[in-house]
C-alpha positions in Angstrom: 74.4 20.9 9.0 71.0 20.2 9.1 69.6 17.3 11.7 68.2 14.5 9.7 64.7 13.7 9.8 63.9 10.7 11.9 62.7 7.7 10.2 59.4 6.1 11.1 59.4 2.5 12.3 56.1 0.2 11.3 54.6 -2.6 13.5 56.2 -5.9 13.0 53.8 -8.0 10.6 53.9 -11.8 11.6 51.5 -15.2 11.7 50.2 -15.9 15.1 48.4 -19.1 16.2 44.4 -18.4 16.3 44.2 -19.7 19.6 46.5 -17.5 20.7 44.5 -14.4 20.0 41.9 -12.9 22.0 39.3 -10.0 21.6 40.2 -6.7 23.4 38.1 -5.0 25.2 39.5 -1.6 24.0 37.5 -1.9 20.7 35.8 1.0 20.2 32.9 -0.6 17.9 30.1 -1.5 20.0 27.0 -1.3 17.2 26.7 -3.7 14.8 26.5 -2.3 10.9 27.4 -3.2 7.5 28.1 -6.9 6.3 27.1 -9.2 8.9 29.5 -11.9 10.7 28.3 -14.6 9.2 28.6 -13.0 5.7 31.9 -12.2 6.3 32.9 -15.3 7.5 32.0 -16.6 4.6 34.0 -13.7 2.3 36.7 -15.2 4.5 36.2 -18.4 3.8 36.1 -17.7 0.0 39.1 -15.6 -0.6 41.1 -15.5 2.6 41.8 -12.9 5.0 42.2 -9.6 2.7 43.6 -7.0 5.6 45.6 -8.2 8.9 44.6 -8.0 12.3 46.0 -4.9 14.6 47.3 -6.9 18.1 49.2 -6.1 20.9 50.8 -8.6 23.2 48.7 -9.3 26.5 51.0 -8.9 29.9 50.7 -9.8 33.3 50.6 -7.9 36.4 54.5 -7.6 36.4 54.4 -6.2 32.7 55.8 -9.9 31.3 54.5 -10.7 28.1 51.9 -14.0 28.7 52.2 -15.2 25.0 48.6 -14.4 24.3 47.6 -10.9 22.0 44.7 -8.8 22.2 42.8 -7.5 19.0 42.0 -3.8 19.5 41.2 -3.1 15.9 40.1 -6.1 13.8 37.4 -7.2 15.6 34.5 -8.2 13.1 37.5 -10.2 11.5 38.4 -11.9 14.3 34.5 -12.8 15.3 34.4 -14.3 11.7 37.1 -16.4 12.2 36.2 -17.4 15.4 32.8 -18.5 13.6 35.1 -20.6 11.0 36.9 -22.4 13.8 33.4 -23.1 16.0 32.2 -24.7 12.3 35.4 -26.7 12.2 36.2 -24.9 8.9 39.7 -23.2 10.4 41.9 -24.8 12.4 42.3 -23.6 16.0 46.2 -23.1 15.3 45.8 -21.8 12.0 48.0 -18.8 11.6 46.5 -15.4 11.3 48.3 -12.5 9.6 48.9 -9.8 12.3 50.3 -6.3 12.8 52.1 -6.5 16.1 52.1 -3.1 18.3 54.8 -3.3 20.9 53.3 -3.7 24.6 55.1 -0.5 25.9 53.7 1.9 22.9 52.3 5.2 23.9 49.6 4.7 21.5 46.6 3.1 23.4 44.4 0.5 21.8 41.3 2.5 21.8 43.2 5.0 19.6 44.1 2.0 17.3 40.8 0.8 17.0 39.2 4.0 16.6 41.9 5.3 14.0 41.1 2.1 11.8 37.7 2.7 11.5 37.9 6.7 11.2 40.5 6.9 8.6 38.9 4.2 6.5 37.5 5.7 3.2 34.2 4.5 2.0 33.9 3.4 -1.5 32.3 5.6 -3.9 29.2 4.2 -4.8 29.9 4.8 -8.5 33.3 2.6 -8.2 30.8 -0.1 -7.1 28.7 0.4 -10.2 31.6 0.0 -12.2 33.3 -2.9 -10.5 29.7 -4.7 -10.9 30.2 -4.0 -14.8 33.2 -5.3 -14.8 32.3 -8.7 -13.1 29.6 -9.0 -15.6 32.2 -8.0 -18.7 34.1 -11.0 -17.3 31.6 -13.4 -17.7 29.6 -13.3 -14.2 26.1 -13.7 -14.1 23.9 -11.2 -11.7 22.8 -14.1 -9.4 26.7 -14.9 -9.1 27.8 -11.4 -8.4 25.0 -10.8 -5.7 25.9 -14.2 -4.1 29.7 -13.4 -3.6 29.0 -9.8 -2.5 25.7 -10.7 -0.3 23.2 -8.7 -2.1 19.9 -9.1 -3.6 19.7 -9.6 -7.3 17.7 -7.0 -7.8 20.6 -4.6 -5.8 23.0 -5.8 -8.4 20.7 -5.1 -11.7 20.0 -1.8 -10.0 23.9 -0.9 -9.9 24.4 -2.3 -13.2 21.8 -0.4 -14.6 23.2 2.9 -13.0 26.8 1.6 -14.8 24.9 2.0 -18.0 24.3 6.0 -18.0 26.1 7.6 -20.1 30.0 8.5 -19.1 29.4 12.0 -19.0 26.4 11.8 -16.5 28.7 9.6 -14.5 31.7 11.8 -14.5 29.2 14.5 -13.1 27.9 12.4 -10.6 31.6 11.6 -9.5 32.3 15.3 -8.8 28.8 15.7 -6.9 27.3 18.0 -9.7 24.6 15.7 -9.8 22.5 13.6 -7.0 22.1 9.9 -6.9 18.2 10.2 -7.1 18.9 12.5 -10.4 21.3 9.7 -11.7 18.6 7.0 -11.0 15.9 8.8 -12.9 18.2 9.0 -16.3 18.5 4.8 -16.1 14.9 5.0 -17.3 16.2 5.4 -20.9 19.2 3.4 -22.7 19.6 6.3 -25.2 23.0 8.6 -24.0 22.3 11.0 -26.2 18.9 11.9 -25.1 20.3 11.6 -21.2 23.0 14.3 -22.0 20.3 16.3 -24.0 17.9 16.2 -21.0 20.6 17.1 -18.5 21.6 20.0 -20.6 18.1 21.3 -20.6 17.7 21.2 -16.7 21.3 21.8 -15.8 20.8 25.6 -15.2 17.0 25.2 -14.4 15.8 26.0 -11.0 13.9 23.0 -10.7 15.6 19.4 -11.9 13.9 17.1 -9.9 13.9 13.3 -10.6 10.4 13.1 -11.6 10.9 16.0 -14.1 14.1 13.8 -15.6 11.7 10.8 -15.9 9.1 12.6 -17.4 11.2 14.3 -20.0 12.8 11.1 -20.8 9.3 9.2 -21.5 7.4 12.3 -23.3 7.6 10.3 -26.7 6.7 6.9 -25.0 3.5 4.8 -24.4 2.6 3.6 -20.9 2.8 -0.3 -20.4 -1.0 0.2 -18.9 -2.6 1.7 -22.2 -5.3 0.1 -23.6 -3.4 -0.5 -27.0 -0.2 -2.1 -25.2 -2.6 -4.4 -23.0 -4.5 -5.5 -26.3 -1.5 -6.1 -27.9 0.7 -7.3 -25.1 3.8 -6.6 -24.1 5.5 -10.2 -25.2 4.1 -9.7 -28.4 5.6 -6.2 -28.9 9.1 -7.5 -27.3 8.8 -10.5 -29.7 8.4 -8.2 -32.6 11.6 -6.1 -31.5 10.3 -3.3 -29.3 12.0 -2.1 -26.3 10.4 -1.6 -22.9 11.8 1.3 -20.8 11.7 0.2 -17.0 12.4 2.1 -13.9 14.2 -0.3 -11.5 14.1 2.3 -8.7 10.4 2.9 -8.3 7.0 1.5 -9.6 6.9 2.0 -13.2 3.3 0.4 -14.0 4.8 -2.2 -16.0 7.2 0.5 -18.3 6.8 2.4 -21.1 6.7 1.4 -24.7 9.6 3.1 -26.4 9.1 2.3 -29.9 5.3 4.1 -30.9 5.1 3.6 -34.4 5.6 -0.4 -33.8 3.2 -0.3 -31.4 0.4 1.2 -33.8 1.6 -1.5 -36.2 0.7 -4.3 -34.2 -2.6 -2.9 -32.9 -3.5 -2.1 -36.6 -2.5 -5.6 -37.7 -4.3 -7.3 -34.8 -7.4 -5.4 -34.9 -7.7 -6.1 -39.2 -6.9 -10.1 -38.1 -10.2 -9.7 -35.6 -12.0 -7.8 -38.3 -11.7 -10.1 -40.7 -12.9 -12.8 -38.6 -15.8 -10.9 -37.6 -16.4 -10.2 -41.5 -17.1 -14.1 -42.2 -20.4 -13.4 -40.4 -21.7 -11.6 -43.6 -21.4 -8.0 -42.5 -21.7 -5.1 -45.4 -19.0 -3.2 -43.4 -16.4 -3.0 -40.8 -15.0 0.3 -39.3 -11.4 -0.4 -37.4 -10.1 1.7 -34.8 -8.2 1.5 -31.9 -10.9 4.0 -30.3 -14.4 5.4 -31.4 -15.5 9.0 -30.3 -18.5 9.2 -28.2 -21.9 9.4 -30.2 -20.1 7.3 -33.3 -23.3 5.2 -33.8 -25.2 8.5 -34.5 -27.5 8.8 -37.2 -27.2 4.5 -37.7 -30.1 2.4 -37.1 -29.0 -0.4 -34.5 -30.5 -3.9 -35.5 -32.3 -5.7 -32.6 -30.7 -9.5 -32.5 -32.2 -12.2 -30.3 -29.5 -13.9 -27.9 -28.7 -17.3 -28.7 -30.1 -19.9 -26.6 -28.1 -21.9 -23.9 -27.5 -25.6 -24.9 -28.4 -28.3 -22.7 -24.8 -28.6 -21.1 -24.7 -24.9 -20.5 -27.9 -25.0 -18.8 -26.8 -27.7 -16.5 -23.4 -26.1 -15.9 -25.1 -22.8 -15.1 -27.3 -24.7 -12.5 -24.4 -26.2 -10.8 -22.7 -22.9 -10.3 -25.3 -21.2 -8.6 -26.0 -24.2 -6.7 -22.3 -24.0 -5.5 -22.4 -20.4 -5.2 -25.7 -20.4 -2.6 -24.0 -23.2 -1.0 -20.9 -21.2 0.1 -22.6 -18.3 0.7 -25.0 -20.3 3.2 -21.8 -22.1 4.2 -19.6 -18.5 5.5 -22.8 -16.3 6.0 -22.1 -16.0 9.8 -18.1 -15.6 9.3 -16.9 -12.1 9.8 -14.3 -12.5 6.6 -14.3 -15.3 3.8 -11.3 -17.2 3.6 -9.0 -16.1 0.7 -9.9 -19.3 -1.6 -13.6 -19.3 -1.1 -13.7 -15.4 -1.8 -11.4 -16.1 -5.1 -13.7 -19.0 -6.0 -17.0 -16.9 -5.5 -15.4 -14.4 -8.1 -14.7 -17.0 -10.7 -18.2 -18.1 -10.6 -19.8 -14.8 -10.5 -17.4 -14.2 -13.7 -18.8 -17.6 -15.5 -22.7 -16.6 -14.7 -22.1 -13.0 -16.1 -20.6 -14.8 -19.5 -24.2 -17.0 -19.3 -26.3 -13.8 -19.3 -23.9 -12.0 -21.8 -25.2 -14.3 -24.9 -24.0 -13.4 -28.4 -27.1 -12.5 -30.6 -28.6 -13.7 -33.8 -29.4 -11.2 -36.4 -31.6 -11.4 -39.8 -29.2 -12.8 -42.7 -31.2 -10.2 -44.7 -30.3 -7.6 -42.4 -26.6 -8.3 -41.8 -26.0 -8.1 -45.2 -26.7 -4.2 -45.3 -25.3 -3.7 -41.8 -22.0 -3.3 -40.3 -19.7 -3.4 -37.3 -17.3 -1.5 -35.3 -14.3 -3.0 -33.7 -11.7 -1.3 -31.2 -10.3 -1.8 -28.4 -11.9 -1.3 -24.5 -10.5 0.6 -21.9 -9.2 -2.7 -20.3 -7.2 -3.8 -23.5 -10.1 -6.7 -24.7 -11.4 -6.0 -28.1 -14.9 -4.4 -28.3 -17.2 -5.5 -31.3 -20.2 -3.6 -32.0 -22.4 -5.4 -34.5 -25.6 -4.6 -36.1 -25.7 -0.9 -37.3 -27.1 0.2 -40.7 -26.0 3.3 -42.3 -28.9 5.5 -44.0 -27.6 5.1 -47.7 -27.8 1.2 -47.1 -31.4 1.4 -46.0 -34.0 -0.4 -48.4 -36.6 2.1 -49.9 -40.3 1.7 -48.6 -42.0 -0.6 -50.7 -38.9 -2.6 -51.8 -38.0 -4.7 -48.7 -36.6 -7.3 -50.8 -34.4 -5.1 -53.2 -30.9 -5.2 -52.8 -30.3 -7.3 -50.1 -29.1 -10.2 -51.4 -26.5 -8.2 -53.3 -25.6 -6.1 -50.8 -24.9 -9.7 -48.7 -23.1 -10.9 -51.6 -21.0 -7.9 -52.6 -20.2 -6.5 -48.9 -19.5 -9.4 -47.0 -16.2 -9.2 -45.4 -15.2 -5.9 -46.6 -13.2 -4.2 -44.0 -13.0 -0.6 -43.9 -10.1 0.7 -41.7 -10.9 4.1 -39.9 -8.1 6.5 -38.9 -8.7 8.5 -36.1 -7.0 11.9 -35.9 -5.6 12.4 -32.0 -4.7 15.7 -30.8 -4.8 17.3 -34.4 -5.4 20.6 -33.6 -2.5 23.2 -33.1 -1.4 24.5 -29.8 -2.4 27.9 -29.1 0.8 30.2 -29.4 2.5 30.9 -26.3 3.4 34.4 -26.6 4.9 35.7 -23.3 2.2 38.8 -22.7 1.1 38.5 -19.3 -2.7 39.3 -20.3 -5.2 36.9 -19.9 -6.8 36.5 -22.8 -10.1 34.7 -23.9 -10.2 30.9 -24.1 -9.7 29.3 -27.5 -13.5 28.7 -29.0 -12.5 25.3 -29.7 -11.6 24.5 -26.0 -15.0 26.2 -24.8 -16.6 24.2 -27.2 -15.2 21.0 -26.0 -15.6 22.1 -21.9 -19.4 22.8 -23.2 -19.7 19.5 -24.6 -18.7 17.9 -21.4 -21.0 20.3 -19.5 -23.8 19.4 -22.0 -23.1 15.7 -21.3 -23.4 16.1 -17.5 -26.3 18.2 -17.8 -28.3 15.5 -19.4 -27.2 13.1 -16.8 -28.3 15.5 -13.8 -31.4 16.3 -15.7 -32.3 12.8 -16.1 -31.8 12.1 -12.5 -34.3 15.2 -11.8 -37.8 14.1 -13.3 -39.4 17.3 -11.9 -36.7 19.8 -13.3 -37.2 17.8 -16.7 -40.9 18.3 -16.5 -40.8 21.7 -15.6 -37.8 22.9 -18.4 -40.1 20.7 -20.8 -43.4 22.6 -20.0 -41.2 26.2 -20.1 -40.3 25.3 -23.6 -43.9 24.2 -24.9 -45.3 27.4 -23.3 -42.9 29.7 -25.1 -43.3 27.9 -28.3 -47.1 28.3 -27.9 -47.4 31.7 -26.4 -44.6 33.9 -27.3 -43.7 31.9 -31.1 -39.9 31.8 -30.2 -38.1 30.1 -33.0 -34.8 29.9 -31.2 -34.5 26.7 -30.1 -32.7 27.4 -26.7 -31.0 25.2 -24.8 -33.8 22.5 -24.6 -34.3 21.0 -28.1 -38.0 19.5 -27.1 -38.3 17.4 -29.9 -35.9 15.6 -28.2 -33.4 14.9 -31.2 -30.1 13.9 -29.6 -27.3 16.8 -30.3 -24.0 15.2 -31.6 -20.9 17.3 -30.4 -18.9 17.8 -33.7 -15.6 18.9 -31.5 -15.2 17.1 -28.5 -12.3 15.8 -26.2 -10.7 12.6 -26.2 -11.6 12.1 -22.7 -15.3 12.7 -23.1 -16.0 8.9 -24.3 -14.8 7.4 -20.8 -16.1 10.1 -18.7 -18.2 9.3 -15.8 -21.7 11.2 -17.3 -21.2 9.3 -20.7 -20.8 5.8 -19.2 -24.0 6.7 -16.8 -26.0 8.1 -19.7 -25.6 4.9 -21.7 -25.8 2.5 -19.0 -29.7 4.1 -18.5 -30.1 4.1 -22.3 -29.4 0.5 -22.3 -31.6 -0.4 -19.2 -34.5 1.2 -20.4 -33.9 -0.2 -24.1 -34.1 -3.5 -22.7 -37.2 -3.1 -20.8 -39.3 -1.7 -23.8 -40.7 -3.8 -26.6 -39.1 -1.0 -29.4 -40.1 -3.3 -32.4 -43.9 -3.4 -31.6 -45.2 0.0 -31.7 -48.6 -1.1 -30.1 -46.8 -3.1 -27.6 -45.0 -0.4 -26.8 -47.9 2.2 -26.2 -49.2 -0.2 -23.9 -46.2 -0.9 -21.7 -45.5 3.1 -21.4 -49.5 3.5 -20.7 -49.0 0.8 -18.0 -46.2 2.4 -16.3 -46.4 3.7 -12.8 -46.2 7.4 -12.2 -42.6 7.3 -11.2 -41.5 5.1 -13.8 -43.1 7.2 -16.3 -41.5 10.6 -15.0 -38.0 8.8 -15.1 -38.5 7.8 -18.6 -39.7 11.3 -19.3 -36.7 12.8 -17.5 -34.3 10.5 -19.7 -35.7 11.3 -23.1 -36.0 15.4 -22.5 -32.2 15.1 -21.2 -31.2 14.3 -24.6 -32.4 17.2 -25.9 -29.9 19.2 -23.9 -27.6 21.4 -26.0 -25.5 23.4 -23.6 -22.7 23.8 -26.4 -20.9 27.1 -27.0 -20.8 27.8 -30.7 -19.3 30.5 -33.1 -21.9 32.8 -34.2 -22.1 33.1 -38.1 -22.5 37.0 -39.3 -23.8 35.8 -42.5 -26.9 34.1 -41.3 -26.2 30.3 -41.2 -25.9 28.6 -38.3 -26.5 29.8 -34.8 -26.6 33.8 -34.1 -25.1 35.5 -31.3 -28.0 36.1 -29.5 -29.3 32.7 -29.9 -25.7 31.3 -28.3 -26.0 34.0 -25.5 -29.7 32.4 -25.0 -28.7 29.0 -25.2 -25.9 29.7 -22.2 -28.2 31.5 -20.3 -30.4 28.7 -20.2 -28.1 26.3 -19.5 -26.9 28.2 -16.6 -30.2 28.2 -15.1 -30.8 24.5 -15.7 -27.3 23.7 -14.2 -28.4 25.6 -11.0 -31.7 24.1 -10.8 -30.3 20.3 -10.8 -27.1 21.7 -8.7 -24.8 20.4 -11.5 -21.1 20.1 -9.9 -18.7 19.1 -12.6 -16.1 18.1 -9.9 -18.5 15.6 -8.7 -18.9 14.2 -12.2 -15.5 13.4 -12.0 -13.8 16.4 -14.7 -10.6 17.3 -13.6 -8.4 19.8 -15.3 -5.3 18.1 -17.4 -2.7 18.9 -19.9 -4.8 17.4 -22.6 -7.9 18.9 -21.7 -7.4 22.4 -20.7 -3.7 23.4 -19.3 -2.0 22.4 -22.6 -4.5 24.4 -24.9 -4.5 27.9 -22.9 -1.4 30.4 -22.3 0.8 30.1 -19.6 -1.2 33.6 -17.8 -4.1 31.5 -17.9 -2.5 28.4 -16.3 -0.9 30.7 -13.8 -4.3 32.3 -12.8 -5.4 28.6 -12.1 -3.2 27.9 -10.1 -3.4 31.5 -8.1 -7.2 30.8 -7.8 -6.8 27.3 -6.7 -3.6 27.0 -4.5 -2.9 30.9 -3.8 -0.2 33.2 -4.8 3.0 31.4 -3.6 2.3 28.0 -5.3 1.7 29.9 -8.8 5.4 31.9 -8.1 6.7 28.1 -7.5 6.2 27.4 -11.3 6.0 31.1 -13.0 9.6 30.6 -14.1 8.7 27.0 -16.1 8.5 26.8 -20.0 4.9 26.2 -21.3 4.9 22.2 -21.2 6.3 22.0 -17.8 4.4 24.6 -16.4 1.3 22.8 -17.8 2.1 19.3 -16.3 3.0 20.6 -12.8 -0.2 22.6 -13.2 -2.1 19.0 -13.8 -0.5 17.8 -10.5 -1.0 20.4 -8.3 -5.1 20.8 -9.3 -5.4 17.3 -9.4 -7.5 17.2 -6.2 -8.5 20.8 -5.6 -11.7 21.2 -7.1 -10.7 24.4 -9.5 -12.7 24.3 -12.7 -12.1 26.5 -15.9 -15.1 29.3 -16.3 -17.3 27.3 -18.5 -17.7 24.4 -16.4 -18.5 26.2 -13.0 -22.1 26.5 -11.6 -23.1 30.2 -12.4 -24.0 32.4 -9.4 -27.4 33.3 -9.0 -27.6 37.3 -10.2 -29.8 39.7 -8.4 -33.1 39.6 -10.1 -32.8 42.9 -11.8 -31.2 40.9 -15.0 -34.2 39.6 -17.1 -33.7 36.5 -19.5 -31.4 37.0 -22.4 -33.8 37.2 -25.7 -32.8 38.9 -29.2 -31.2 42.2 -28.8 -31.4 42.7 -25.1 -29.7 39.1 -24.2 -27.1 40.0 -21.4 -23.4 40.1 -21.7 -21.3 37.0 -22.3 -19.4 35.0 -19.6 -15.9 37.1 -19.4 -14.2 33.8 -20.7 -15.8 34.9 -24.2 -16.6 38.7 -24.1 -13.2 40.0 -23.8 -13.1 41.5 -27.5 -10.2 43.7 -27.0 -8.0 40.5 -26.2 -8.6 38.1 -28.9 -6.6 34.7 -29.1 -5.9 33.0 -31.9 -8.7 30.4 -32.5 -6.9 26.8 -33.4 -9.6 26.0 -35.7 -10.2 29.0 -37.7 -9.3 32.9 -37.7 -9.3 34.9 -35.0 -13.0 35.7 -33.8 -14.8 36.6 -30.8 -18.7 36.8 -30.7 -19.8 40.4 -30.3 -21.8 41.7 -27.4 -25.3 42.6 -28.8 
């Protein structure tokens, strides 16, 4: 007959007055962690003791029970009750629920203490996220949840955000198929279908980093720091029904605008409203766009306006601010560091004084009637209004100064012409799987050499000696060699417009420097009076004359690559080679470094425009073979974005932007049929790459 298994006996449970309990020295917990004693006391005061204390009788030297009980397991709860008793929120004799272990038990107090802590299973984070979600569904505010569980409101928001992710992804996280960092990345979007789509795309990928998840979820959005968003404002966008994607787990620079179409409508509406106000001034036309390309005023005559005089009140205010500025500077001249409030006040005064100097201009009403304005958005999100430009077709014929001015003003006043700018309209080059490195797309080369041309202008303007040499060299060739090709330096100083240009050309450092220098000279020269202009130039010192000459000569720089036309219209292959050759020589002479000018390879200006072998070649050149292998498995868009990140501060440049190496002197200047071969990025005829604008064509070597 089988022996029946012995049944276990659980420890008795009973209420013991609090003043009969003492903390055992056998408690293994020595280090504080988790919820503080004060927070636990508040929780017990609100909801009572959720878990009994584990106690055993205290015996005397003879082994007899003394009526007191020690607490080896549950010490933090005992400390919390003790704190409540000290604050007279708990009676000293209040009964405390306890599980009582026998005094002669063969299980030690230390073992009980360790077992209670070791065997306790921590709550899975997902259970906590869902619990917070349940509390909110029951009507609790985020602030109430935070107060009851002693966490910050931001922590509650983060955990509620995690609970709002797709249930499919939450289940994967519960099964440890996804990390918490990856789950946090998915909270950027509220679209469950898109979340699941992104996970399916990267689930079996070698790389599924959180930053990649965020990037994929926001690839069709616009950053809140974008000039268009700053112009419209986030509040106006959200008031119109737009949603903003936010990342509660890291700095997101204001988030992402999800409804791009709505943003564009709001931008157009606000720009048009601003243009209508400007139209009341009587302009014939107003061109409106979020942004205009560099050189958009080429070919237009700029009106010369006169600044509006300050009123007596404005002059008095300006003088008062100047006196305050001087007084504060003198008062703190010896201080090592300005107090914050003084530094802030000086900054405010500087802004107001600058505003006094930047006065609106008055124009001749007759000229206003035939001129127009450009209305756009500055890089900082403020309105940009460029007034006073006359188109060639609106100019008054010679000998008929008054003709048409009145009718122009009458018929054209207030007319708004909305300009639509196509951004990124060119097709992306075909991403074939062929490992061969093919020539760069011709349109990309044109854009890159436009950057180089502008940087060369800036560098040449800072080198009057080189500018003089270049000018004399061009004139000698014209006089003695009768060279018909204009070459790199067009000595007529006719500014070359870049018909193909990247979106970033307008905001480049070279563009800003050239424009600032031009405006400075323009303000210093009496352009309205030819005799006065002659006298001004004639009276300049040698350094100023050389600087002005260098500035003017720099506008003739044309280092653009152009496609040769075999039928005679446009530049010839030899002419293009001659231009590139002279541009290389000029770049060496001025020490041009495109990295120092601020050019960096990005997805938009390079990596997204070339094939995968070209991207890998760039990473290999800049970072080595091991780094290139880390991204060679990625698809083209991800590879391009990773390459931009890896090469951001590497100093790497594509071939068209590199400073050419000085040859050994055996190669003569390229001219006509004897011109030197094109650079490698243009001369591989056997590896033709589809041009994004026209049919495939490479420049043949002559």
